[in-house]
C-alpha positions as CSV (number, residue, x, y, z in Angstrom):
1,X,0.0,0.0,0.0
2,X,2.9,2.3,0.7
3,X,4.5,1.7,-2.7
4,X,7.6,0.3,-1.3
5,X,7.0,-3.2,-2.7
6,X,5.3,-4.7,-5.7
7,X,2.0,-6.6,-5.4
8,X,2.7,-10.2,-4.4
9,X,2.5,-13.0,-7.0
10,X,3.0,-16.7,-7.0
11,X,2.9,-19.6,-9.5
12,X,0.3,-22.3,-9.5
13,X,1.0,-25.9,-10.1
14,X,0.8,-25.3,-13.9
15,X,3.3,-22.4,-13.8
16,X,0.7,-19.7,-14.3
17,X,1.6,-16.4,-12.5
18,X,-1.3,-15.4,-10.1
19,X,-2.0,-12.6,-7.7
20,X,-4.9,-11.8,-5.4
21,X,-6.2,-8.9,-7.6
22,X,-8.6,-9.5,-10.5
23,X,-6.8,-6.6,-12.3
24,X,-3.3,-6.0,-11.0
25,X,-2.7,-2.9,-13.0
26,X,-5.9,-1.3,-11.8
27,X,-5.0,-2.3,-8.2
28,X,-1.7,-0.5,-8.6
29,X,-3.4,2.7,-9.9
30,X,-5.9,2.6,-7.1
31,X,-3.2,2.2,-4.4
32,X,-1.3,5.1,-6.0
33,X,-4.4,7.3,-5.9
34,X,-5.0,6.4,-2.2
35,X,-1.4,7.3,-1.4
36,X,-1.9,10.7,-3.2
37,X,-5.0,11.4,-1.1
38,X,-3.2,10.5,2.1
39,X,-0.5,13.0,1.3
40,X,-3.1,15.8,1.0
41,X,-3.4,18.2,3.9
42,X,-6.7,17.9,5.7
43,X,-7.4,14.4,4.4
44,X,-7.5,11.3,6.5
45,X,-7.6,7.9,4.7
46,X,-9.2,5.0,6.5
47,X,-9.5,1.6,4.8
48,X,-11.5,-1.4,5.8
49,X,-13.3,-4.4,4.4
50,X,-16.9,-4.2,5.3
51,X,-19.8,-6.6,4.5
52,X,-23.0,-5.3,3.1
53,X,-24.8,-6.2,6.3
54,X,-22.3,-4.0,8.3
55,X,-23.1,-1.0,6.2
56,X,-26.4,-0.6,8.2
57,X,-24.5,-0.6,11.5
58,X,-25.0,2.9,13.2
59,X,-21.6,2.7,14.9
60,X,-19.8,2.0,11.6
61,X,-21.8,4.7,9.9
62,X,-20.8,7.3,12.5
63,X,-17.2,6.6,11.5
64,X,-17.9,6.8,7.7
65,X,-20.2,9.8,7.5
66,X,-20.3,13.0,9.5
67,X,-24.0,12.8,10.0
68,X,-23.8,9.1,11.1
């Protein structure tokens, strides 16, 4: 995420190169954009994996949106 290392890859039993991202190049671009946002004054970047069920959680919403 910090841009200090490349996205991890591995080879499967047939020799195909794999990574955890469906589109590795798009993932790199997205991470670069997040780093750029994080460097902006007055911006706080918080990342999390959230299930659709959790999006209705008032405590989580209070962290995501000012109006909660």
